[in-house]
C-alpha positions as CSV (number, residue, x, y, z in Angstrom):
1,M,0.0,0.0,0.0
2,T,1.6,3.3,-1.2
3,I,-0.3,5.5,1.2
4,K,-2.3,4.9,4.4
5,R,-3.9,7.9,6.2
6,Y,-6.7,6.4,8.2
7,F,-7.4,4.6,11.5
8,S,-7.9,0.9,12.1
9,E,-11.6,0.3,12.9
10,E,-10.6,-0.3,16.6
11,N,-8.8,3.1,16.8
12,L,-11.6,4.9,14.9
13,V,-14.1,3.8,17.6
14,R,-11.7,4.9,20.4
15,V,-11.0,8.3,18.8
16,K,-14.6,8.9,18.1
17,K,-15.5,8.2,21.7
18,D,-12.6,9.9,23.4
19,F,-12.2,13.0,21.3
20,N,-15.8,14.2,20.6
21,F,-15.0,17.3,22.8
22,L,-12.0,18.1,20.5
23,V,-14.0,17.8,17.3
24,N,-16.5,20.3,18.8
25,I,-13.7,22.8,19.5
26,I,-12.2,22.3,16.0
27,D,-15.6,22.6,14.4
28,K,-16.2,26.0,16.1
29,S,-12.8,27.3,15.1
30,Y,-14.0,27.5,11.4
31,G,-10.7,26.2,10.1
32,E,-8.2,27.8,12.5
33,F,-7.6,24.4,14.1
34,D,-7.6,21.3,11.9
35,F,-7.7,17.6,12.7
36,S,-5.7,15.5,10.1
37,I,-5.9,11.7,10.1
38,R,-2.6,9.9,9.5
39,D,-1.6,6.2,9.7
40,N,-3.4,5.2,12.9
41,Y,-2.7,8.6,14.6
42,F,-3.8,12.2,14.0
43,N,-2.3,15.6,14.0
44,I,-3.9,18.8,15.4
45,Y,-2.9,21.7,13.2
46,Y,-3.0,25.4,13.9
47,K,-2.8,27.5,10.8
48,G,-0.8,24.9,9.0
49,N,1.6,24.1,11.8
50,S,1.4,20.8,13.7
51,L,0.3,21.7,17.3
52,A,0.2,18.1,18.5
53,K,0.6,14.5,17.3
54,V,-1.8,12.1,19.0
55,E,-1.2,8.3,18.9
56,P,-3.6,5.7,20.5
57,K,-1.7,3.2,22.6
58,G,-2.8,0.1,24.5
59,N,-4.8,0.1,27.8
60,H,-6.6,3.4,27.2
61,F,-3.4,5.4,26.9
62,Y,-2.4,8.0,24.3
63,K,1.0,9.3,23.4
64,I,1.2,13.0,22.7
65,S,4.0,14.8,20.9
66,I,4.3,18.6,20.9
67,N,7.3,20.7,19.8
68,T,9.3,21.9,22.8
69,K,9.1,25.5,21.6
70,F,5.4,25.4,21.8
71,F,4.9,23.4,25.0
72,D,7.6,24.0,27.6
73,K,6.5,26.3,30.5
74,T,2.9,26.6,29.3
75,K,0.1,26.1,31.7
76,V,-0.5,22.6,30.4
77,D,3.2,21.7,31.0
78,N,2.2,20.5,34.5
79,K,2.1,17.0,35.9
80,E,-1.5,17.5,37.1
81,F,-2.6,17.2,33.4
82,Y,-0.8,14.0,32.3
83,T,0.3,10.5,33.6
84,S,4.0,10.8,32.6
85,K,6.3,12.9,30.6
86,K,9.8,12.1,29.5
87,D,10.0,15.1,27.2
88,S,7.5,17.0,25.0
89,N,7.6,14.2,22.4
90,N,6.7,11.6,25.0
91,I,3.7,12.7,27.0
92,I,1.4,9.9,28.2
93,L,-2.3,10.5,28.9
94,T,-5.1,8.2,29.8
95,D,-8.5,8.6,28.0
96,K,-9.8,10.3,31.2
97,Q,-7.1,13.0,31.0
98,L,-7.7,14.1,27.4
99,G,-10.4,16.7,28.1
100,R,-8.4,18.6,30.7
101,F,-5.2,18.4,28.7
102,F,-6.7,19.5,25.4
103,Q,-9.1,22.1,26.9
104,K,-9.6,25.2,24.7
105,K,-7.5,27.6,26.8
106,H,-4.5,25.2,26.5
107,L,-4.9,24.9,22.7
108,I,-5.0,28.7,22.4
109,E,-1.9,29.2,24.5
110,I,0.1,26.7,22.4
111,A,-1.3,28.3,19.3
112,S,-0.1,31.7,20.4
113,R,3.4,30.2,20.7
114,I,3.1,28.8,17.2
115,K,2.1,32.3,15.9
116,K,5.2,33.9,17.5
117,V,7.7,31.2,16.5
118,N,6.5,29.7,13.3
119,Y,4.5,32.3,11.4
120,G,4.9,31.8,7.7
121,E,3.2,34.0,5.1
122,E,2.7,31.2,2.6
123,I,1.3,28.8,5.2
124,D,-1.0,31.6,6.3
125,F,-2.3,31.9,2.7
126,E,-2.7,28.1,2.5
127,Q,-4.7,28.3,5.7
128,S,-7.0,31.0,4.4
129,L,-7.7,28.9,1.3
130,I,-8.9,26.0,3.6
131,T,-10.9,28.3,5.8
132,D,-12.6,30.2,3.0
133,N,-13.6,27.0,1.2
134,F,-14.9,25.3,4.3
135,C,-18.1,23.2,4.2
136,R,-18.6,23.1,0.4
137,E,-20.4,20.3,-1.4
138,D,-18.5,20.7,-4.6
139,F,-14.9,21.1,-3.5
140,V,-13.2,19.8,-0.4
141,F,-9.6,20.3,0.8
142,I,-9.3,16.7,2.2
143,D,-5.7,16.7,3.4
144,R,-2.5,18.8,3.7
145,Q,1.2,18.1,3.7
146,V,0.6,14.8,1.8
147,T,3.4,12.2,1.5
148,D,3.7,8.5,1.1
149,N,6.3,5.7,1.3
150,K,7.4,6.4,-2.3
151,L,7.7,10.2,-2.3
152,K,11.0,10.2,-0.3
153,R,10.0,13.0,2.1
154,K,8.5,15.2,-0.6
155,R,5.1,16.6,0.4
156,L,2.4,18.1,-1.7
157,D,0.8,21.2,-0.2
158,L,-2.9,20.5,-0.4
159,L,-5.0,17.6,-1.8
160,A,-8.5,18.4,-2.8
161,L,-11.6,16.6,-4.0
162,K,-13.7,18.2,-6.8
163,Q,-17.2,17.0,-7.4
164,V,-17.9,15.4,-10.8
165,K,-21.5,14.4,-10.1
166,G,-23.4,13.1,-7.1
167,N,-21.0,11.3,-4.8
168,Q,-18.3,11.1,-7.5
169,Y,-15.2,13.2,-6.9
170,K,-11.8,13.5,-8.5
171,F,-8.4,14.5,-7.0
172,V,-7.1,18.0,-7.5
173,V,-3.4,18.3,-6.5
174,S,-2.9,21.9,-5.3
175,E,0.4,23.6,-5.0
176,V,0.3,26.9,-3.0
177,K,2.7,29.8,-3.7
178,L,2.9,33.5,-2.9
179,G,3.2,35.8,-5.8
180,N,6.8,36.7,-4.9
181,N,8.0,33.0,-4.8
182,R,10.8,32.4,-7.2
183,E,9.5,28.9,-7.9
184,L,6.8,30.5,-10.1
185,N,9.5,30.8,-12.7
186,G,8.8,27.2,-13.7
187,T,10.0,25.0,-10.9
188,V,6.4,24.8,-9.5
189,A,5.1,23.4,-12.8
190,S,7.5,20.4,-12.7
191,Q,6.7,19.9,-9.0
192,L,3.0,19.8,-9.7
193,K,3.4,17.5,-12.7
194,G,5.5,15.2,-10.6
195,Y,2.8,14.9,-7.9
196,V,-0.1,14.5,-10.4
197,D,1.8,11.8,-12.3
198,H,2.6,10.1,-9.0
199,I,-1.0,9.9,-8.0
200,K,-2.0,8.7,-11.5
201,K,0.5,5.9,-11.2
202,N,-0.7,4.9,-7.7
203,F,-4.3,5.8,-8.3
204,K,-5.8,2.6,-6.8
205,D,-4.0,3.1,-3.5
206,Y,-4.8,6.8,-3.3
207,K,-8.5,6.1,-4.2
208,E,-8.8,3.4,-1.5
209,C,-7.0,5.6,1.1
210,Y,-9.0,8.8,0.6
211,E,-12.4,7.1,0.2
212,K,-11.7,5.6,3.7
213,H,-10.2,8.9,4.9
214,F,-13.3,10.8,3.9
215,E,-15.7,8.2,5.4
216,Q,-13.8,8.3,8.7
217,K,-13.9,12.1,8.9
218,R,-17.6,12.0,8.3
219,K,-18.1,9.5,11.1
220,L,-16.0,11.7,13.4
221,G,-18.1,14.7,12.6
222,L,-15.1,16.5,10.9
223,I,-16.9,16.9,7.6
224,K,-20.4,18.4,7.6
225,K,-20.4,18.9,3.8
226,P,-20.4,17.1,1.5
227,T,-23.3,15.2,3.1
228,F,-22.5,11.9,1.5
229,D,-21.3,9.2,4.0
230,N,-19.2,7.6,1.3
231,I,-17.7,8.9,-1.9
232,N,-16.4,7.3,-5.1
233,I,-13.1,8.9,-6.3
234,V,-12.7,8.7,-10.1
235,E,-10.1,9.6,-12.7
236,P,-8.7,11.9,-14.1
237,V,-6.3,13.4,-11.6
238,E,-6.0,17.2,-12.0
239,G,-3.5,19.8,-10.7
240,I,-3.7,23.5,-10.0
241,I,-1.3,26.2,-8.8
242,L,-2.8,28.7,-6.3
243,V,-1.0,32.0,-6.2
244,G,-1.7,34.6,-3.6
245,G,-0.8,38.3,-3.2
246,Y,2.1,40.4,-4.7
247,S,0.1,40.8,-7.9
248,G,2.6,43.1,-9.5
249,I,5.4,40.6,-9.2
250,A,3.1,37.6,-9.7
251,S,1.5,38.7,-13.0
252,G,4.7,38.6,-15.0
253,Q,5.7,35.3,-13.6
254,I,2.3,33.7,-14.1
255,N,2.2,35.0,-17.8
256,K,5.6,33.4,-18.4
257,L,4.5,30.2,-16.6
258,K,1.4,29.9,-18.8
259,S,3.4,30.7,-21.9
260,N,5.8,27.8,-21.2
261,Y,3.1,25.5,-19.9
262,P,-0.1,26.4,-21.8
263,N,-2.1,23.5,-20.2
264,L,-1.2,24.5,-16.7
265,E,-4.1,25.7,-14.5
266,V,-3.2,28.7,-12.4
267,R,-5.6,30.6,-10.1
268,Q,-4.4,34.0,-8.8
269,F,-5.8,35.6,-5.7
270,T,-5.2,39.3,-5.0
271,N,-5.9,41.8,-2.2
272,E,-7.0,44.4,-4.7
273,I,-9.7,46.8,-3.4
């Protein structure tokens, strides 16, 4: 299997029961916080940065991993909130401790650290794309920072699902760049083509993975729309470059990009009044 980003049935049942409170917090954040399913664990993201990695372990335990820069000397960095802590990548909680550990004020404090330490303009633009396209029937950003066991640590920015008809959707590989990014000179086109070709080559595995990924997000309450409980992902695989801001610099680069790659789909977003 090239890619696996979903829970076992056992862990899905556990996470649904134990993290219902967290799903509610994430739902009310309207995209500021994000819950991303991985291979039998999940990441909580804040504006595109991983806030915490959460792994189900045996006997009702969970292993929590949080970057030291975001966790140390916060209010939640206190033994009253967890069972044991070797370091911020090895925090052990029981299912009974999850609500207190991941309470909203703790998430906000860690998020404020992320904002100070890891602010990135391009990630911020990526986050706004997810937030502003939240809860649509026809287009869903299903996953971010997507990699697999053949991509050798390369990661595509955003993977979307675009409605064909009914519950049929197709993949849209989305590369996100600011208008002043030098990669718009042509590098991004080869990046995008590489990712699209890779998914085409491994379509069966990606289809199976993300049909299950979607189904599990629906069961967890993380997807309100589309309202289908199951989807059928079909070919072809598409790609798009999403360009934000710096329209003066971007326009020239985009024109050149389209001239060299006439079939390339590019969507430009500006802050023009």
